[in-house]
PAMARLUM-671083 format. One record per residue (C-alpha): residue number from 1; residue in three letters; x, z, y. Coordinates in pm, whole numbers, plus 50000, padded with zeros to 5 digits. Each point is the difference from the previous one (the first is absolute). Example, Ala and Ser with C-alpha at 12.3 -4.5 7.8 and 13.67 -1.06 7.14 Angstrom:
// residues 2
{nr->1; rest->ALA; xx->51230; zz->50780; yy->49550}
{nr->2; rest->SER; xx->50137; zz->49934; yy->50344}
// end
This chain:
// residues 179
{nr->1; rest->MET; xx->94150; zz->22335; yy->28717}
{nr->2; rest->THR; xx->50210; zz->49766; yy->49783}
{nr->3; rest->ASN; xx->50284; zz->50011; yy->50253}
{nr->4; rest->GLN; xx->49987; zz->50380; yy->50004}
{nr->5; rest->LEU; xx->50015; zz->50014; yy->49620}
{nr->6; rest->ALA; xx->50289; zz->49752; yy->49989}
{nr->7; rest->ARG; xx->50191; zz->50199; yy->50262}
{nr->8; rest->MET; xx->49930; zz->50320; yy->49810}
{nr->9; rest->PHE; xx->50122; zz->49845; yy->49674}
{nr->10; rest->LEU; xx->50321; zz->49877; yy->50163}
{nr->11; rest->THR; xx->50063; zz->50335; yy->50171}
{nr->12; rest->PHE; xx->49953; zz->50201; yy->49682}
{nr->13; rest->SER; xx->50203; zz->49748; yy->49799}
{nr->14; rest->LYS; xx->50285; zz->50047; yy->50245}
{nr->15; rest->ILE; xx->49968; zz->50378; yy->49968}
{nr->16; rest->GLY; xx->49997; zz->49975; yy->49620}
{nr->17; rest->ALA; xx->50292; zz->49757; yy->49989}
{nr->18; rest->PHE; xx->50239; zz->50184; yy->50228}
{nr->19; rest->THR; xx->49947; zz->50361; yy->49905}
{nr->20; rest->LEU; xx->50199; zz->50157; yy->49720}
{nr->21; rest->GLY; xx->49919; zz->50345; yy->49870}
{nr->22; rest->GLY; xx->49626; zz->49989; yy->49946}
{nr->23; rest->GLY; xx->49698; zz->50096; yy->50206}
{nr->24; rest->TYR; xx->50149; zz->50283; yy->50204}
{nr->25; rest->ALA; xx->50287; zz->49778; yy->50110}
{nr->26; rest->MET; xx->49738; zz->49757; yy->50134}
{nr->27; rest->VAL; xx->49825; zz->50248; yy->50227}
{nr->28; rest->SER; xx->50212; zz->49954; yy->50312}
{nr->29; rest->ILE; xx->50003; zz->49620; yy->49965}
{nr->30; rest->MET; xx->49628; zz->49996; yy->49931}
{nr->31; rest->GLU; xx->49935; zz->50220; yy->50303}
{nr->32; rest->ARG; xx->50208; zz->49774; yy->50224}
{nr->33; rest->GLU; xx->49821; zz->49685; yy->49877}
{nr->34; rest->VAL; xx->49645; zz->50138; yy->49987}
{nr->35; rest->VAL; xx->49996; zz->50232; yy->50304}
{nr->36; rest->ASP; xx->50270; zz->49883; yy->50240}
{nr->37; rest->LYS; xx->50030; zz->49626; yy->49941}
{nr->38; rest->ASN; xx->49655; zz->49880; yy->49887}
{nr->39; rest->ARG; xx->49793; zz->50288; yy->50143}
{nr->40; rest->TRP; xx->49761; zz->49992; yy->49706}
{nr->41; rest->LEU; xx->49972; zz->50380; yy->50001}
{nr->42; rest->THR; xx->50069; zz->50290; yy->50231}
{nr->43; rest->ARG; xx->50277; zz->50242; yy->49902}
{nr->44; rest->GLU; xx->49734; zz->50261; yy->49922}
{nr->45; rest->ASP; xx->49812; zz->49761; yy->49768}
{nr->46; rest->PHE; xx->50330; zz->49913; yy->49831}
{nr->47; rest->MET; xx->50075; zz->50369; yy->49941}
{nr->48; rest->ASP; xx->49651; zz->50057; yy->49861}
{nr->49; rest->ILE; xx->50047; zz->49709; yy->49759}
{nr->50; rest->LEU; xx->50343; zz->50134; yy->49906}
{nr->51; rest->ILE; xx->49847; zz->50334; yy->49905}
{nr->52; rest->VAL; xx->49717; zz->49838; yy->49802}
{nr->53; rest->ALA; xx->50242; zz->49761; yy->49824}
{nr->54; rest->GLN; xx->50220; zz->50292; yy->49894}
{nr->55; rest->SER; xx->49709; zz->50176; yy->49837}
{nr->56; rest->THR; xx->49848; zz->49689; yy->49840}
{nr->57; rest->PRO; xx->50104; zz->49925; yy->49640}
{nr->58; rest->GLY; xx->50213; zz->49690; yy->49955}
{nr->59; rest->LEU; xx->50298; zz->49836; yy->50161}
{nr->60; rest->PHE; xx->50060; zz->50130; yy->50350}
{nr->61; rest->ALA; xx->50093; zz->49661; yy->50153}
{nr->62; rest->ILE; xx->49689; zz->49837; yy->49853}
{nr->63; rest->ASN; xx->49783; zz->50289; yy->50120}
{nr->64; rest->MET; xx->50141; zz->49972; yy->50353}
{nr->65; rest->ALA; xx->49957; zz->49623; yy->50009}
{nr->66; rest->SER; xx->49646; zz->50007; yy->49861}
{nr->67; rest->HIS; xx->49885; zz->50273; yy->50240}
{nr->68; rest->ILE; xx->50161; zz->49830; yy->50302}
{nr->69; rest->GLY; xx->49862; zz->49659; yy->49905}
{nr->70; rest->ASN; xx->49654; zz->50142; yy->49940}
{nr->71; rest->LYS; xx->50000; zz->50186; yy->50332}
{nr->72; rest->TYR; xx->50099; zz->49687; yy->50192}
{nr->73; rest->CYS; xx->49831; zz->49713; yy->49810}
{nr->74; rest->GLY; xx->49761; zz->50158; yy->49752}
{nr->75; rest->VAL; xx->50015; zz->49969; yy->49622}
{nr->76; rest->TRP; xx->50175; zz->49661; yy->50005}
{nr->77; rest->GLY; xx->50261; zz->50144; yy->50234}
{nr->78; rest->GLY; xx->50070; zz->50274; yy->49747}
{nr->79; rest->VAL; xx->50033; zz->49750; yy->49718}
{nr->80; rest->VAL; xx->50221; zz->49761; yy->50198}
{nr->81; rest->ALA; xx->50228; zz->50278; yy->50134}
{nr->82; rest->SER; xx->50039; zz->50147; yy->49651}
{nr->83; rest->MET; xx->50087; zz->49660; yy->49854}
{nr->84; rest->GLY; xx->50244; zz->49939; yy->50283}
{nr->85; rest->VAL; xx->50189; zz->50324; yy->49951}
{nr->86; rest->ALA; xx->50009; zz->49967; yy->49619}
{nr->87; rest->LEU; xx->50086; zz->49632; yy->49955}
{nr->88; rest->PRO; xx->50366; zz->50018; yy->50113}
{nr->89; rest->SER; xx->50065; zz->50288; yy->49757}
{nr->90; rest->ILE; xx->49835; zz->49814; yy->49714}
{nr->91; rest->ILE; xx->50213; zz->49692; yy->50069}
{nr->92; rest->CYS; xx->50320; zz->50210; yy->50026}
{nr->93; rest->ILE; xx->49925; zz->50183; yy->49676}
{nr->94; rest->LEU; xx->49940; zz->49673; yy->49819}
{nr->95; rest->LEU; xx->50328; zz->49854; yy->50132}
{nr->96; rest->ILE; xx->50194; zz->50315; yy->49913}
{nr->97; rest->ALA; xx->49850; zz->50004; yy->49651}
{nr->98; rest->MET; xx->50104; zz->49639; yy->49950}
{nr->99; rest->PHE; xx->50362; zz->50054; yy->50108}
{nr->100; rest->PHE; xx->50068; zz->50374; yy->49953}
{nr->101; rest->GLN; xx->50195; zz->49969; yy->49675}
{nr->102; rest->THR; xx->50237; zz->49754; yy->50165}
{nr->103; rest->PHE; xx->50081; zz->50218; yy->50304}
{nr->104; rest->LYS; xx->49945; zz->50360; yy->49886}
{nr->105; rest->ASP; xx->50373; zz->50073; yy->49949}
{nr->106; rest->ASN; xx->50123; zz->49801; yy->50301}
{nr->107; rest->VAL; xx->50226; zz->50218; yy->50218}
{nr->108; rest->TYR; xx->49873; zz->49837; yy->50321}
{nr->109; rest->VAL; xx->49638; zz->50069; yy->49913}
{nr->110; rest->GLU; xx->50089; zz->50366; yy->49930}
{nr->111; rest->LYS; xx->50175; zz->50027; yy->50340}
{nr->112; rest->ILE; xx->49703; zz->49842; yy->50178}
{nr->113; rest->PHE; xx->49767; zz->50259; yy->49847}
{nr->114; rest->MET; xx->50239; zz->50282; yy->50090}
{nr->115; rest->GLY; xx->49973; zz->49887; yy->50362}
{nr->116; rest->ILE; xx->49623; zz->49958; yy->49988}
{nr->117; rest->ARG; xx->49927; zz->50352; yy->49863}
{nr->118; rest->PRO; xx->50090; zz->50194; yy->50318}
{nr->119; rest->ALA; xx->49806; zz->49752; yy->50212}
{nr->120; rest->VAL; xx->49694; zz->50055; yy->49782}
{nr->121; rest->VAL; xx->50030; zz->50377; yy->50054}
{nr->122; rest->ALA; xx->50002; zz->49938; yy->50377}
{nr->123; rest->LEU; xx->49694; zz->49775; yy->49971}
{nr->124; rest->ILE; xx->49816; zz->50278; yy->49819}
{nr->125; rest->VAL; xx->50110; zz->50279; yy->50238}
{nr->126; rest->ALA; xx->49938; zz->49810; yy->50328}
{nr->127; rest->PRO; xx->49618; zz->50006; yy->49973}
{nr->128; rest->CYS; xx->50016; zz->50380; yy->49971}
{nr->129; rest->PHE; xx->50106; zz->50022; yy->50364}
{nr->130; rest->SER; xx->49727; zz->49767; yy->50127}
{nr->131; rest->MET; xx->49744; zz->50183; yy->49783}
{nr->132; rest->ALA; xx->50118; zz->50332; yy->50145}
{nr->133; rest->ARG; xx->49953; zz->49865; yy->50353}
{nr->134; rest->ALA; xx->49658; zz->49858; yy->49918}
{nr->135; rest->ALA; xx->49895; zz->50325; yy->49832}
{nr->136; rest->LYS; xx->50108; zz->50184; yy->50316}
{nr->137; rest->LEU; xx->50235; zz->50234; yy->49815}
{nr->138; rest->SER; xx->50139; zz->50273; yy->50221}
{nr->139; rest->LEU; xx->50198; zz->50317; yy->49946}
{nr->140; rest->SER; xx->49673; zz->50185; yy->49935}
{nr->141; rest->ASN; xx->49895; zz->49781; yy->49706}
{nr->142; rest->LEU; xx->50332; zz->49857; yy->49874}
{nr->143; rest->TRP; xx->50001; zz->50267; yy->49730}
{nr->144; rest->ILE; xx->49712; zz->49827; yy->49817}
{nr->145; rest->PRO; xx->50187; zz->49687; yy->49881}
{nr->146; rest->ILE; xx->50312; zz->50209; yy->49934}
{nr->147; rest->VAL; xx->49808; zz->50242; yy->49777}
{nr->148; rest->ALA; xx->49828; zz->49706; yy->49828}
{nr->149; rest->CYS; xx->50338; zz->49836; yy->49926}
{nr->150; rest->VAL; xx->50144; zz->50325; yy->49865}
{nr->151; rest->LEU; xx->49695; zz->50062; yy->49780}
{nr->152; rest->ILE; xx->50019; zz->49648; yy->49854}
{nr->153; rest->THR; xx->50377; zz->49964; yy->49959}
{nr->154; rest->ALA; xx->50120; zz->50354; yy->49931}
{nr->155; rest->PHE; xx->49703; zz->50144; yy->49813}
{nr->156; rest->GLY; xx->49851; zz->49689; yy->49842}
{nr->157; rest->VAL; xx->49654; zz->50051; yy->50152}
{nr->158; rest->SER; xx->49790; zz->49688; yy->49958}
{nr->159; rest->PRO; xx->49953; zz->49803; yy->50325}
{nr->160; rest->ILE; xx->49629; zz->49991; yy->49914}
{nr->161; rest->TRP; xx->49982; zz->50379; yy->50035}
{nr->162; rest->VAL; xx->50199; zz->49990; yy->50322}
{nr->163; rest->ILE; xx->49764; zz->49739; yy->50150}
{nr->164; rest->PHE; xx->49693; zz->50192; yy->49879}
{nr->165; rest->ILE; xx->50121; zz->50332; yy->50140}
{nr->166; rest->ALA; xx->50110; zz->49841; yy->50330}
{nr->167; rest->GLY; xx->49663; zz->49828; yy->50041}
{nr->168; rest->LEU; xx->49806; zz->50315; yy->49915}
{nr->169; rest->SER; xx->50219; zz->50207; yy->50235}
{nr->170; rest->GLY; xx->49949; zz->49749; yy->50281}
{nr->171; rest->PHE; xx->49624; zz->50010; yy->49945}
{nr->172; rest->VAL; xx->49990; zz->50380; yy->50003}
{nr->173; rest->TYR; xx->50229; zz->50019; yy->50305}
{nr->174; rest->GLY; xx->49780; zz->49748; yy->50184}
{nr->175; rest->ARG; xx->49683; zz->50192; yy->49919}
{nr->176; rest->PHE; xx->50139; zz->50333; yy->50122}
{nr->177; rest->ARG; xx->50171; zz->49852; yy->50304}
{nr->178; rest->LYS; xx->49672; zz->49855; yy->50132}
{nr->179; rest->SER; xx->49824; zz->50337; yy->49964}
// end
């Protein structure tokens, strides 16, 4: 069990250290490490955890790590995975805070961040395609995420309402479809 926890800590530390852009940017890397490389979870379990982590209050990356760790190694797995994914960010923030005033107006630092921004957008968008595949989106149900995006971005509808209505609609549809 100790070896599993150590491996989990190192894996999640690597994910936390090499992912810029927050929790959503981590999804594709996390999926590759957890499902494909280490085979700790099936793709379906990963998607279930992704959905639960999105609807759980708190930091998305921590939620993902704690749910994955708990599923694979119990409570200690959740704690260790969460610590692993958070520790690199904590260290980076401390280092940046110590030296930010010195480098904040440096032209090279500004150019580095200008190059990083588009890559972060790609890291956030890429999981959308794997989530669409895992959710078995087709032409018959593709309208659902499109309508949800329009409601949230164009009309300012709270994502909480969108999730609630989608869940309720899925429940009702499932009940009537079985009949």
